[in-house]
mmCIF file of the C-alpha atoms, coordinates in Angstrom:
data_MODEL
# 
_entry.id   MODEL 
# 
loop_
_atom_site.group_PDB 
_atom_site.id 
_atom_site.type_symbol 
_atom_site.label_atom_id 
_atom_site.label_alt_id 
_atom_site.label_comp_id 
_atom_site.label_asym_id 
_atom_site.label_entity_id 
_atom_site.label_seq_id 
_atom_site.pdbx_PDB_ins_code 
_atom_site.Cartn_x 
_atom_site.Cartn_y 
_atom_site.Cartn_z 
_atom_site.occupancy 
_atom_site.B_iso_or_equiv 
_atom_site.pdbx_formal_charge 
_atom_site.auth_seq_id 
_atom_site.auth_comp_id 
_atom_site.auth_asym_id 
_atom_site.auth_atom_id 
_atom_site.pdbx_PDB_model_num 
ATOM 1   C CA . MET A 1 1   ? -209.843 -25.609 -91.877  1.00 0.00 ? 1   MET A CA 1 
ATOM 2   C CA . THR A 1 2   ? -209.330 -28.951 -90.286  1.00 0.00 ? 2   THR A CA 1 
ATOM 3   C CA . SER A 1 3   ? -210.821 -30.023 -86.814  1.00 0.00 ? 3   SER A CA 1 
ATOM 4   C CA . ASP A 1 4   ? -207.375 -29.709 -85.364  1.00 0.00 ? 4   ASP A CA 1 
ATOM 5   C CA . GLU A 1 5   ? -206.975 -26.334 -86.715  1.00 0.00 ? 5   GLU A CA 1 
ATOM 6   C CA . HIS A 1 6   ? -210.348 -25.276 -85.328  1.00 0.00 ? 6   HIS A CA 1 
ATOM 7   C CA . ARG A 1 7   ? -209.338 -26.603 -81.917  1.00 0.00 ? 7   ARG A CA 1 
ATOM 8   C CA . ARG A 1 8   ? -206.055 -24.716 -81.906  1.00 0.00 ? 8   ARG A CA 1 
ATOM 9   C CA . ALA A 1 9   ? -207.938 -21.474 -82.878  1.00 0.00 ? 9   ALA A CA 1 
ATOM 10  C CA . ALA A 1 10  ? -210.181 -21.887 -80.108  1.00 0.00 ? 10  ALA A CA 1 
ATOM 11  C CA . ALA A 1 11  ? -207.397 -22.389 -77.596  1.00 0.00 ? 11  ALA A CA 1 
ATOM 12  C CA . ILE A 1 12  ? -205.611 -19.084 -78.633  1.00 0.00 ? 12  ILE A CA 1 
ATOM 13  C CA . GLU A 1 13  ? -208.729 -17.413 -77.088  1.00 0.00 ? 13  GLU A CA 1 
ATOM 14  C CA . ALA A 1 14  ? -208.607 -19.759 -74.055  1.00 0.00 ? 14  ALA A CA 1 
ATOM 15  C CA . ARG A 1 15  ? -204.860 -19.638 -73.270  1.00 0.00 ? 15  ARG A CA 1 
ATOM 16  C CA . ARG A 1 16  ? -203.629 -17.530 -70.473  1.00 0.00 ? 16  ARG A CA 1 
ATOM 17  C CA . THR A 1 17  ? -200.597 -17.315 -68.093  1.00 0.00 ? 17  THR A CA 1 
ATOM 18  C CA . ASP A 1 18  ? -201.534 -18.532 -64.559  1.00 0.00 ? 18  ASP A CA 1 
ATOM 19  C CA . ARG A 1 19  ? -198.954 -17.397 -61.818  1.00 0.00 ? 19  ARG A CA 1 
ATOM 20  C CA . LEU A 1 20  ? -200.780 -19.402 -59.026  1.00 0.00 ? 20  LEU A CA 1 
ATOM 21  C CA . PRO A 1 21  ? -199.449 -22.646 -57.733  1.00 0.00 ? 21  PRO A CA 1 
ATOM 22  C CA . PHE A 1 22  ? -200.524 -25.808 -60.044  1.00 0.00 ? 22  PHE A CA 1 
ATOM 23  C CA . GLY A 1 23  ? -201.656 -29.295 -59.272  1.00 0.00 ? 23  GLY A CA 1 
ATOM 24  C CA . ALA A 1 24  ? -199.735 -32.163 -60.783  1.00 0.00 ? 24  ALA A CA 1 
ATOM 25  C CA . PRO A 1 25  ? -200.730 -32.743 -64.546  1.00 0.00 ? 25  PRO A CA 1 
ATOM 26  C CA . PRO A 1 26  ? -202.584 -35.968 -65.156  1.00 0.00 ? 26  PRO A CA 1 
ATOM 27  C CA . ARG A 1 27  ? -202.079 -38.400 -68.148  1.00 0.00 ? 27  ARG A CA 1 
ATOM 28  C CA . TRP A 1 28  ? -198.596 -36.619 -68.298  1.00 0.00 ? 28  TRP A CA 1 
ATOM 29  C CA . GLY A 1 29  ? -197.030 -39.626 -70.269  1.00 0.00 ? 29  GLY A CA 1 
ATOM 30  C CA . GLN A 1 30  ? -199.361 -39.357 -73.047  1.00 0.00 ? 30  GLN A CA 1 
ATOM 31  C CA . PHE A 1 31  ? -198.700 -35.493 -73.260  1.00 0.00 ? 31  PHE A CA 1 
ATOM 32  C CA . ARG A 1 32  ? -195.023 -35.976 -73.365  1.00 0.00 ? 32  ARG A CA 1 
ATOM 33  C CA . GLU A 1 33  ? -195.478 -38.171 -76.456  1.00 0.00 ? 33  GLU A CA 1 
ATOM 34  C CA . THR A 1 34  ? -197.652 -35.542 -78.128  1.00 0.00 ? 34  THR A CA 1 
ATOM 35  C CA . LEU A 1 35  ? -194.931 -32.932 -77.342  1.00 0.00 ? 35  LEU A CA 1 
ATOM 36  C CA . THR A 1 36  ? -192.188 -34.710 -78.590  1.00 0.00 ? 36  THR A CA 1 
ATOM 37  C CA . GLU A 1 37  ? -194.013 -35.330 -82.116  1.00 0.00 ? 37  GLU A CA 1 
ATOM 38  C CA . LEU A 1 38  ? -195.088 -31.608 -82.077  1.00 0.00 ? 38  LEU A CA 1 
ATOM 39  C CA . LEU A 1 39  ? -191.665 -30.049 -81.425  1.00 0.00 ? 39  LEU A CA 1 
ATOM 40  C CA . ASP A 1 40  ? -189.885 -32.146 -84.270  1.00 0.00 ? 40  ASP A CA 1 
ATOM 41  C CA . ASP A 1 41  ? -191.561 -29.575 -86.525  1.00 0.00 ? 41  ASP A CA 1 
ATOM 42  C CA . TYR A 1 42  ? -189.792 -26.652 -85.002  1.00 0.00 ? 42  TYR A CA 1 
ATOM 43  C CA . GLY A 1 43  ? -186.245 -27.943 -84.542  1.00 0.00 ? 43  GLY A CA 1 
ATOM 44  C CA . ALA A 1 44  ? -186.757 -27.557 -80.599  1.00 0.00 ? 44  ALA A CA 1 
ATOM 45  C CA . HIS A 1 45  ? -186.695 -30.146 -77.735  1.00 0.00 ? 45  HIS A CA 1 
ATOM 46  C CA . ALA A 1 46  ? -188.498 -30.291 -74.209  1.00 0.00 ? 46  ALA A CA 1 
ATOM 47  C CA . ALA A 1 47  ? -186.580 -31.621 -71.317  1.00 0.00 ? 47  ALA A CA 1 
ATOM 48  C CA . LEU A 1 48  ? -188.433 -32.408 -68.267  1.00 0.00 ? 48  LEU A CA 1 
ATOM 49  C CA . LEU A 1 49  ? -186.718 -31.541 -65.217  1.00 0.00 ? 49  LEU A CA 1 
ATOM 50  C CA . SER A 1 50  ? -187.035 -34.059 -62.294  1.00 0.00 ? 50  SER A CA 1 
ATOM 51  C CA . GLN A 1 51  ? -188.431 -33.082 -58.911  1.00 0.00 ? 51  GLN A CA 1 
ATOM 52  C CA . ASP A 1 52  ? -185.063 -32.992 -57.217  1.00 0.00 ? 52  ASP A CA 1 
ATOM 53  C CA . THR A 1 53  ? -184.022 -30.184 -59.431  1.00 0.00 ? 53  THR A CA 1 
ATOM 54  C CA . ARG A 1 54  ? -186.653 -27.636 -57.928  1.00 0.00 ? 54  ARG A CA 1 
ATOM 55  C CA . ASN A 1 55  ? -184.551 -26.397 -55.251  1.00 0.00 ? 55  ASN A CA 1 
ATOM 56  C CA . ASP A 1 56  ? -181.547 -25.452 -57.481  1.00 0.00 ? 56  ASP A CA 1 
ATOM 57  C CA . LEU A 1 57  ? -183.954 -24.030 -59.994  1.00 0.00 ? 57  LEU A CA 1 
ATOM 58  C CA . ALA A 1 58  ? -185.572 -22.096 -57.091  1.00 0.00 ? 58  ALA A CA 1 
ATOM 59  C CA . GLU A 1 59  ? -182.116 -20.665 -56.434  1.00 0.00 ? 59  GLU A CA 1 
ATOM 60  C CA . ALA A 1 60  ? -181.413 -19.769 -59.862  1.00 0.00 ? 60  ALA A CA 1 
ATOM 61  C CA . SER A 1 61  ? -184.599 -17.707 -59.751  1.00 0.00 ? 61  SER A CA 1 
ATOM 62  C CA . ARG A 1 62  ? -183.476 -15.920 -56.568  1.00 0.00 ? 62  ARG A CA 1 
ATOM 63  C CA . LEU A 1 63  ? -180.131 -15.288 -58.150  1.00 0.00 ? 63  LEU A CA 1 
ATOM 64  C CA . THR A 1 64  ? -181.883 -13.566 -61.237  1.00 0.00 ? 64  THR A CA 1 
ATOM 65  C CA . ALA A 1 65  ? -183.803 -11.529 -58.827  1.00 0.00 ? 65  ALA A CA 1 
ATOM 66  C CA . ALA A 1 66  ? -180.541 -10.541 -56.966  1.00 0.00 ? 66  ALA A CA 1 
ATOM 67  C CA . ARG A 1 67  ? -178.555 -9.653  -60.059  1.00 0.00 ? 67  ARG A CA 1 
ATOM 68  C CA . ARG A 1 68  ? -181.323 -7.399  -61.133  1.00 0.00 ? 68  ARG A CA 1 
ATOM 69  C CA . ARG A 1 69  ? -182.011 -5.552  -57.790  1.00 0.00 ? 69  ARG A CA 1 
ATOM 70  C CA . TYR A 1 70  ? -180.302 -2.360  -58.675  1.00 0.00 ? 70  TYR A CA 1 
ATOM 71  C CA . ASP A 1 71  ? -180.988 -2.414  -62.347  1.00 0.00 ? 71  ASP A CA 1 
ATOM 72  C CA . SER A 1 72  ? -183.092 0.697   -62.572  1.00 0.00 ? 72  SER A CA 1 
ATOM 73  C CA . LEU A 1 73  ? -184.346 0.069   -66.156  1.00 0.00 ? 73  LEU A CA 1 
ATOM 74  C CA . TYR A 1 74  ? -185.369 -3.380  -65.578  1.00 0.00 ? 74  TYR A CA 1 
ATOM 75  C CA . ARG A 1 75  ? -187.243 -2.624  -62.378  1.00 0.00 ? 75  ARG A CA 1 
ATOM 76  C CA . ALA A 1 76  ? -188.826 0.508   -64.153  1.00 0.00 ? 76  ALA A CA 1 
ATOM 77  C CA . GLU A 1 77  ? -190.280 -1.673  -66.867  1.00 0.00 ? 77  GLU A CA 1 
ATOM 78  C CA . LEU A 1 78  ? -191.285 -4.382  -64.566  1.00 0.00 ? 78  LEU A CA 1 
ATOM 79  C CA . HIS A 1 79  ? -193.348 -1.877  -62.660  1.00 0.00 ? 79  HIS A CA 1 
ATOM 80  C CA . TRP A 1 80  ? -194.898 -0.546  -65.742  1.00 0.00 ? 80  TRP A CA 1 
ATOM 81  C CA . TRP A 1 81  ? -196.265 -3.855  -66.852  1.00 0.00 ? 81  TRP A CA 1 
ATOM 82  C CA . THR A 1 82  ? -197.090 -5.499  -63.598  1.00 0.00 ? 82  THR A CA 1 
ATOM 83  C CA . GLY A 1 83  ? -199.983 -3.864  -61.778  1.00 0.00 ? 83  GLY A CA 1 
ATOM 84  C CA . HIS A 1 84  ? -199.476 -0.361  -63.081  1.00 0.00 ? 84  HIS A CA 1 
ATOM 85  C CA . ALA A 1 85  ? -199.851 -0.393  -66.808  1.00 0.00 ? 85  ALA A CA 1 
ATOM 86  C CA . PRO A 1 86  ? -202.961 0.912   -68.730  1.00 0.00 ? 86  PRO A CA 1 
ATOM 87  C CA . HIS A 1 87  ? -205.843 -1.399  -69.257  1.00 0.00 ? 87  HIS A CA 1 
ATOM 88  C CA . ALA A 1 88  ? -204.726 -2.406  -72.650  1.00 0.00 ? 88  ALA A CA 1 
ATOM 89  C CA . ASP A 1 89  ? -201.226 -3.560  -71.821  1.00 0.00 ? 89  ASP A CA 1 
ATOM 90  C CA . GLY A 1 90  ? -199.240 -5.362  -69.081  1.00 0.00 ? 90  GLY A CA 1 
ATOM 91  C CA . VAL A 1 91  ? -200.543 -7.591  -66.271  1.00 0.00 ? 91  VAL A CA 1 
ATOM 92  C CA . PRO A 1 92  ? -203.217 -6.156  -63.785  1.00 0.00 ? 92  PRO A CA 1 
ATOM 93  C CA . ALA A 1 93  ? -202.336 -6.681  -59.985  1.00 0.00 ? 93  ALA A CA 1 
ATOM 94  C CA . THR A 1 94  ? -205.402 -9.151  -59.817  1.00 0.00 ? 94  THR A CA 1 
ATOM 95  C CA . LEU A 1 95  ? -203.616 -11.431 -61.898  1.00 0.00 ? 95  LEU A CA 1 
ATOM 96  C CA . LEU A 1 96  ? -200.486 -11.586 -60.123  1.00 0.00 ? 96  LEU A CA 1 
ATOM 97  C CA . ALA A 1 97  ? -199.823 -14.159 -57.317  1.00 0.00 ? 97  ALA A CA 1 
ATOM 98  C CA . ALA A 1 98  ? -200.626 -12.726 -53.824  1.00 0.00 ? 98  ALA A CA 1 
ATOM 99  C CA . PRO A 1 99  ? -197.647 -12.886 -51.328  1.00 0.00 ? 99  PRO A CA 1 
ATOM 100 C CA . ALA A 1 100 ? -198.873 -16.174 -49.696  1.00 0.00 ? 100 ALA A CA 1 
ATOM 101 C CA . GLU A 1 101 ? -199.340 -17.821 -52.977  1.00 0.00 ? 101 GLU A CA 1 
ATOM 102 C CA . ALA A 1 102 ? -196.007 -16.578 -54.640  1.00 0.00 ? 102 ALA A CA 1 
ATOM 103 C CA . THR A 1 103 ? -194.048 -18.259 -51.721  1.00 0.00 ? 103 THR A CA 1 
ATOM 104 C CA . ARG A 1 104 ? -195.522 -21.574 -52.982  1.00 0.00 ? 104 ARG A CA 1 
ATOM 105 C CA . VAL A 1 105 ? -193.981 -21.085 -56.434  1.00 0.00 ? 105 VAL A CA 1 
ATOM 106 C CA . PRO A 1 106 ? -190.516 -20.598 -55.537  1.00 0.00 ? 106 PRO A CA 1 
ATOM 107 C CA . VAL A 1 107 ? -189.141 -20.728 -59.255  1.00 0.00 ? 107 VAL A CA 1 
ATOM 108 C CA . GLY A 1 108 ? -191.611 -17.867 -60.205  1.00 0.00 ? 108 GLY A CA 1 
ATOM 109 C CA . ARG A 1 109 ? -190.320 -14.442 -61.175  1.00 0.00 ? 109 ARG A CA 1 
ATOM 110 C CA . ALA A 1 110 ? -190.124 -11.787 -58.278  1.00 0.00 ? 110 ALA A CA 1 
ATOM 111 C CA . PHE A 1 111 ? -192.376 -9.060  -59.236  1.00 0.00 ? 111 PHE A CA 1 
ATOM 112 C CA . GLY A 1 112 ? -191.868 -6.667  -56.637  1.00 0.00 ? 112 GLY A CA 1 
ATOM 113 C CA . VAL A 1 113 ? -195.521 -6.153  -56.322  1.00 0.00 ? 113 VAL A CA 1 
ATOM 114 C CA . GLY A 1 114 ? -198.013 -8.684  -54.738  1.00 0.00 ? 114 GLY A CA 1 
ATOM 115 C CA . GLY A 1 115 ? -201.160 -9.818  -56.250  1.00 0.00 ? 115 GLY A CA 1 
ATOM 116 C CA . ILE A 1 116 ? -204.637 -9.421  -54.746  1.00 0.00 ? 116 ILE A CA 1 
ATOM 117 C CA . ALA A 1 117 ? -206.108 -12.458 -53.169  1.00 0.00 ? 117 ALA A CA 1 
ATOM 118 C CA . THR A 1 118 ? -210.045 -12.735 -53.372  1.00 0.00 ? 118 THR A CA 1 
ATOM 119 C CA . GLU A 1 119 ? -212.815 -14.852 -51.747  1.00 0.00 ? 119 GLU A CA 1 
ATOM 120 C CA . THR A 1 120 ? -212.644 -17.358 -54.740  1.00 0.00 ? 120 THR A CA 1 
ATOM 121 C CA . THR A 1 121 ? -208.782 -17.813 -54.580  1.00 0.00 ? 121 THR A CA 1 
ATOM 122 C CA . PRO A 1 122 ? -208.321 -21.140 -53.088  1.00 0.00 ? 122 PRO A CA 1 
ATOM 123 C CA . GLN A 1 123 ? -206.229 -22.068 -50.090  1.00 0.00 ? 123 GLN A CA 1 
ATOM 124 C CA . PRO A 1 124 ? -202.528 -22.096 -51.770  1.00 0.00 ? 124 PRO A CA 1 
ATOM 125 C CA . THR A 1 125 ? -200.635 -25.201 -51.695  1.00 0.00 ? 125 THR A CA 1 
ATOM 126 C CA . MET A 1 126 ? -197.025 -25.814 -52.755  1.00 0.00 ? 126 MET A CA 1 
ATOM 127 C CA . ASP A 1 127 ? -196.723 -25.858 -56.708  1.00 0.00 ? 127 ASP A CA 1 
ATOM 128 C CA . GLU A 1 128 ? -196.650 -29.429 -58.188  1.00 0.00 ? 128 GLU A CA 1 
ATOM 129 C CA . SER A 1 129 ? -196.467 -28.532 -61.773  1.00 0.00 ? 129 SER A CA 1 
ATOM 130 C CA . ALA A 1 130 ? -194.244 -30.325 -64.378  1.00 0.00 ? 130 ALA A CA 1 
ATOM 131 C CA . LEU A 1 131 ? -191.179 -28.297 -65.309  1.00 0.00 ? 131 LEU A CA 1 
ATOM 132 C CA . LEU A 1 132 ? -190.364 -28.321 -68.866  1.00 0.00 ? 132 LEU A CA 1 
ATOM 133 C CA . VAL A 1 133 ? -187.256 -26.545 -70.452  1.00 0.00 ? 133 VAL A CA 1 
ATOM 134 C CA . LEU A 1 134 ? -187.753 -25.698 -74.142  1.00 0.00 ? 134 LEU A CA 1 
ATOM 135 C CA . GLY A 1 135 ? -184.313 -25.745 -75.811  1.00 0.00 ? 135 GLY A CA 1 
ATOM 136 C CA . THR A 1 136 ? -182.642 -25.439 -79.268  1.00 0.00 ? 136 THR A CA 1 
ATOM 137 C CA . ASP A 1 137 ? -179.740 -26.682 -80.840  1.00 0.00 ? 137 ASP A CA 1 
ATOM 138 C CA . GLY A 1 138 ? -177.914 -23.176 -81.135  1.00 0.00 ? 138 GLY A CA 1 
ATOM 139 C CA . ASP A 1 139 ? -178.690 -19.623 -80.003  1.00 0.00 ? 139 ASP A CA 1 
ATOM 140 C CA . ASP A 1 140 ? -178.635 -17.459 -83.200  1.00 0.00 ? 140 ASP A CA 1 
ATOM 141 C CA . ARG A 1 141 ? -181.689 -15.574 -84.454  1.00 0.00 ? 141 ARG A CA 1 
ATOM 142 C CA . LEU A 1 142 ? -183.300 -18.426 -86.272  1.00 0.00 ? 142 LEU A CA 1 
ATOM 143 C CA . ASP A 1 143 ? -183.057 -20.482 -83.090  1.00 0.00 ? 143 ASP A CA 1 
ATOM 144 C CA . CYS A 1 144 ? -184.593 -17.767 -81.147  1.00 0.00 ? 144 CYS A CA 1 
ATOM 145 C CA . LEU A 1 145 ? -187.454 -17.612 -83.936  1.00 0.00 ? 145 LEU A CA 1 
ATOM 146 C CA . ARG A 1 146 ? -187.891 -21.402 -83.724  1.00 0.00 ? 146 ARG A CA 1 
ATOM 147 C CA . GLY A 1 147 ? -187.827 -21.532 -79.985  1.00 0.00 ? 147 GLY A CA 1 
ATOM 148 C CA . GLY A 1 148 ? -190.764 -18.731 -79.724  1.00 0.00 ? 148 GLY A CA 1 
ATOM 149 C CA . GLU A 1 149 ? -192.741 -20.726 -82.348  1.00 0.00 ? 149 GLU A CA 1 
ATOM 150 C CA . ALA A 1 150 ? -192.170 -23.803 -80.472  1.00 0.00 ? 150 ALA A CA 1 
ATOM 151 C CA . LEU A 1 151 ? -193.194 -22.099 -77.365  1.00 0.00 ? 151 LEU A CA 1 
ATOM 152 C CA . SER A 1 152 ? -196.504 -20.771 -78.883  1.00 0.00 ? 152 SER A CA 1 
ATOM 153 C CA . ALA A 1 153 ? -197.158 -24.402 -80.037  1.00 0.00 ? 153 ALA A CA 1 
ATOM 154 C CA . VAL A 1 154 ? -196.383 -25.979 -76.612  1.00 0.00 ? 154 VAL A CA 1 
ATOM 155 C CA . LEU A 1 155 ? -198.622 -23.462 -74.878  1.00 0.00 ? 155 LEU A CA 1 
ATOM 156 C CA . LEU A 1 156 ? -201.420 -24.156 -77.282  1.00 0.00 ? 156 LEU A CA 1 
ATOM 157 C CA . GLU A 1 157 ? -201.237 -27.812 -77.055  1.00 0.00 ? 157 GLU A CA 1 
ATOM 158 C CA . ALA A 1 158 ? -201.259 -27.694 -73.295  1.00 0.00 ? 158 ALA A CA 1 
ATOM 159 C CA . THR A 1 159 ? -204.418 -25.499 -73.293  1.00 0.00 ? 159 THR A CA 1 
ATOM 160 C CA . MET A 1 160 ? -206.077 -27.936 -75.615  1.00 0.00 ? 160 MET A CA 1 
ATOM 161 C CA . ALA A 1 161 ? -205.032 -30.691 -73.042  1.00 0.00 ? 161 ALA A CA 1 
ATOM 162 C CA . GLY A 1 162 ? -206.813 -28.859 -70.289  1.00 0.00 ? 162 GLY A CA 1 
ATOM 163 C CA . TYR A 1 163 ? -203.541 -27.823 -68.673  1.00 0.00 ? 163 TYR A CA 1 
ATOM 164 C CA . ALA A 1 164 ? -202.487 -24.579 -67.030  1.00 0.00 ? 164 ALA A CA 1 
ATOM 165 C CA . THR A 1 165 ? -199.217 -23.076 -68.134  1.00 0.00 ? 165 THR A CA 1 
ATOM 166 C CA . CYS A 1 166 ? -196.705 -20.227 -66.994  1.00 0.00 ? 166 CYS A CA 1 
ATOM 167 C CA . PRO A 1 167 ? -193.586 -19.609 -69.086  1.00 0.00 ? 167 PRO A CA 1 
ATOM 168 C CA . LEU A 1 168 ? -190.542 -18.493 -66.828  1.00 0.00 ? 168 LEU A CA 1 
ATOM 169 C CA . THR A 1 169 ? -188.501 -16.438 -69.107  1.00 0.00 ? 169 THR A CA 1 
ATOM 170 C CA . HIS A 1 170 ? -186.551 -14.773 -66.106  1.00 0.00 ? 170 HIS A CA 1 
ATOM 171 C CA . LEU A 1 171 ? -184.624 -18.125 -65.674  1.00 0.00 ? 171 LEU A CA 1 
ATOM 172 C CA . THR A 1 172 ? -182.984 -17.812 -69.126  1.00 0.00 ? 172 THR A CA 1 
ATOM 173 C CA . GLU A 1 173 ? -182.448 -13.988 -69.292  1.00 0.00 ? 173 GLU A CA 1 
ATOM 174 C CA . LEU A 1 174 ? -179.179 -13.806 -67.602  1.00 0.00 ? 174 LEU A CA 1 
ATOM 175 C CA . PRO A 1 175 ? -176.145 -16.052 -68.238  1.00 0.00 ? 175 PRO A CA 1 
ATOM 176 C CA . ALA A 1 176 ? -175.597 -17.292 -64.696  1.00 0.00 ? 176 ALA A CA 1 
ATOM 177 C CA . SER A 1 177 ? -179.194 -18.560 -64.322  1.00 0.00 ? 177 SER A CA 1 
ATOM 178 C CA . ARG A 1 178 ? -179.469 -19.939 -67.905  1.00 0.00 ? 178 ARG A CA 1 
ATOM 179 C CA . ALA A 1 179 ? -176.279 -21.842 -67.132  1.00 0.00 ? 179 ALA A CA 1 
ATOM 180 C CA . VAL A 1 180 ? -178.051 -23.477 -63.984  1.00 0.00 ? 180 VAL A CA 1 
ATOM 181 C CA . VAL A 1 181 ? -180.858 -24.412 -66.320  1.00 0.00 ? 181 VAL A CA 1 
ATOM 182 C CA . ALA A 1 182 ? -178.735 -25.926 -68.812  1.00 0.00 ? 182 ALA A CA 1 
ATOM 183 C CA . ARG A 1 183 ? -177.005 -28.006 -66.210  1.00 0.00 ? 183 ARG A CA 1 
ATOM 184 C CA . LEU A 1 184 ? -180.238 -29.127 -64.859  1.00 0.00 ? 184 LEU A CA 1 
ATOM 185 C CA . ALA A 1 185 ? -181.635 -30.018 -68.126  1.00 0.00 ? 185 ALA A CA 1 
ATOM 186 C CA . ALA A 1 186 ? -178.472 -31.888 -68.997  1.00 0.00 ? 186 ALA A CA 1 
ATOM 187 C CA . ASP A 1 187 ? -179.536 -32.533 -72.779  1.00 0.00 ? 187 ASP A CA 1 
ATOM 188 C CA . GLY A 1 188 ? -176.855 -30.369 -74.501  1.00 0.00 ? 188 GLY A CA 1 
ATOM 189 C CA . ARG A 1 189 ? -179.181 -27.858 -75.819  1.00 0.00 ? 189 ARG A CA 1 
ATOM 190 C CA . VAL A 1 190 ? -179.500 -24.343 -75.310  1.00 0.00 ? 190 VAL A CA 1 
ATOM 191 C CA . PRO A 1 191 ? -182.280 -23.349 -72.951  1.00 0.00 ? 191 PRO A CA 1 
ATOM 192 C CA . GLN A 1 192 ? -184.750 -20.762 -74.175  1.00 0.00 ? 192 GLN A CA 1 
ATOM 193 C CA . VAL A 1 193 ? -187.575 -20.730 -71.655  1.00 0.00 ? 193 VAL A CA 1 
ATOM 194 C CA . VAL A 1 194 ? -188.843 -22.892 -68.689  1.00 0.00 ? 194 VAL A CA 1 
ATOM 195 C CA . ILE A 1 195 ? -192.504 -23.772 -68.544  1.00 0.00 ? 195 ILE A CA 1 
ATOM 196 C CA . ARG A 1 196 ? -194.610 -24.684 -65.672  1.00 0.00 ? 196 ARG A CA 1 
ATOM 197 C CA . VAL A 1 197 ? -197.559 -27.175 -66.694  1.00 0.00 ? 197 VAL A CA 1 
ATOM 198 C CA . GLY A 1 198 ? -200.249 -28.390 -64.408  1.00 0.00 ? 198 GLY A CA 1 
ATOM 199 C CA . VAL A 1 199 ? -203.719 -28.138 -63.131  1.00 0.00 ? 199 VAL A CA 1 
ATOM 200 C CA . ALA A 1 200 ? -205.108 -24.669 -62.318  1.00 0.00 ? 200 ALA A CA 1 
ATOM 201 C CA . GLN A 1 201 ? -206.461 -24.122 -58.900  1.00 0.00 ? 201 GLN A CA 1 
ATOM 202 C CA . ALA A 1 202 ? -208.670 -21.223 -60.061  1.00 0.00 ? 202 ALA A CA 1 
ATOM 203 C CA . PRO A 1 203 ? -209.461 -21.945 -63.621  1.00 0.00 ? 203 PRO A CA 1 
ATOM 204 C CA . ASP A 1 204 ? -211.916 -19.279 -63.972  1.00 0.00 ? 204 ASP A CA 1 
ATOM 205 C CA . ARG A 1 205 ? -209.703 -16.335 -63.302  1.00 0.00 ? 205 ARG A CA 1 
ATOM 206 C CA . PRO A 1 206 ? -209.719 -13.552 -65.848  1.00 0.00 ? 206 PRO A CA 1 
ATOM 207 C CA . ARG A 1 207 ? -207.057 -13.229 -68.595  1.00 0.00 ? 207 ARG A CA 1 
ATOM 208 C CA . THR A 1 208 ? -204.915 -9.970  -69.307  1.00 0.00 ? 208 THR A CA 1 
ATOM 209 C CA . ALA A 1 209 ? -206.398 -7.641  -71.688  1.00 0.00 ? 209 ALA A CA 1 
ATOM 210 C CA . ARG A 1 210 ? -205.815 -8.296  -75.424  1.00 0.00 ? 210 ARG A CA 1 
ATOM 211 C CA . ARG A 1 211 ? -204.899 -5.547  -78.152  1.00 0.00 ? 211 ARG A CA 1 
ATOM 212 C CA . ASP A 1 212 ? -207.057 -5.626  -81.227  1.00 0.00 ? 212 ASP A CA 1 
ATOM 213 C CA . VAL A 1 213 ? -205.370 -7.598  -84.060  1.00 0.00 ? 213 VAL A CA 1 
ATOM 214 C CA . SER A 1 214 ? -205.186 -4.235  -86.213  1.00 0.00 ? 214 SER A CA 1 
ATOM 215 C CA . GLU A 1 215 ? -203.050 -2.769  -83.619  1.00 0.00 ? 215 GLU A CA 1 
ATOM 216 C CA . VAL A 1 216 ? -200.210 -5.417  -83.786  1.00 0.00 ? 216 VAL A CA 1 
ATOM 217 C CA . PHE A 1 217 ? -200.673 -6.964  -87.343  1.00 0.00 ? 217 PHE A CA 1 
ATOM 218 C CA . VAL A 1 218 ? -200.501 -4.893  -90.673  1.00 0.00 ? 218 VAL A CA 1 
ATOM 219 C CA . VAL A 1 219 ? -201.091 -6.651  -93.880  1.00 0.00 ? 219 VAL A CA 1 
ATOM 220 C CA . ARG A 1 220 ? -199.036 -5.025  -96.811  1.00 0.00 ? 220 ARG A CA 1 
ATOM 221 C CA . HIS A 1 221 ? -199.642 -5.987  -100.446 1.00 0.00 ? 221 HIS A CA 1 
ATOM 222 C CA . PRO A 1 222 ? -197.182 -5.379  -103.493 1.00 0.00 ? 222 PRO A CA 1 
ATOM 223 C CA . GLY A 1 223 ? -197.010 -1.639  -104.489 1.00 0.00 ? 223 GLY A CA 1 
ATOM 224 C CA . ASP A 1 224 ? -198.387 -0.305  -101.163 1.00 0.00 ? 224 ASP A CA 1 
ATOM 225 C CA . GLY A 1 225 ? -194.877 1.309   -100.672 1.00 0.00 ? 225 GLY A CA 1 
ATOM 226 C CA . ALA A 1 226 ? -193.035 1.989   -97.692  1.00 0.00 ? 226 ALA A CA 1 
ATOM 227 C CA . PRO A 1 227 ? -195.116 2.805   -94.436  1.00 0.00 ? 227 PRO A CA 1 
# 
């Protein structure tokens, strides 16, 4: 295993989704160059949204929430995995943004349940993260697979660079908001996910629980037969 592979393996353990506001990422130009080279291997592309697109992106986020206000299946699932799931699954309430923090990330998903601010939670400021749109040339099953692989690579690369990250998948789940993201990215690709990248305000926050590898990954050998 190479030194880069060791660093990437360590990043798997360190990576987490942070829903708090971020500070602006330093050394961003150097990281963008690294990303461009990285994504060439996955057939994906990352478009950087300009700061003046934030209001439109926040409106797309509100549009998504409004469209799903009466979607009972969606709301039941959201309720299950944010703040109410068993300890081995989902996101505990302590890792959701408290109401005062959530208002400072207007592009974030509306969870319907607020997080719990603690004494160690910093005074929230407006989010200053960089906003990346990860896109692919098409939208078939292979494009979706490549997009997922590219997302994993980007999140780990950002972790190794010392950045905090937060994928915003709700912005590409519905056609209306996805169209807004595509217009803002203006690169002719199909947007798969938006990623916030920046500096964590509370870098020592706990991560969500992880299932044991044996629960989610099964190795089969020739001759084992059907499960």
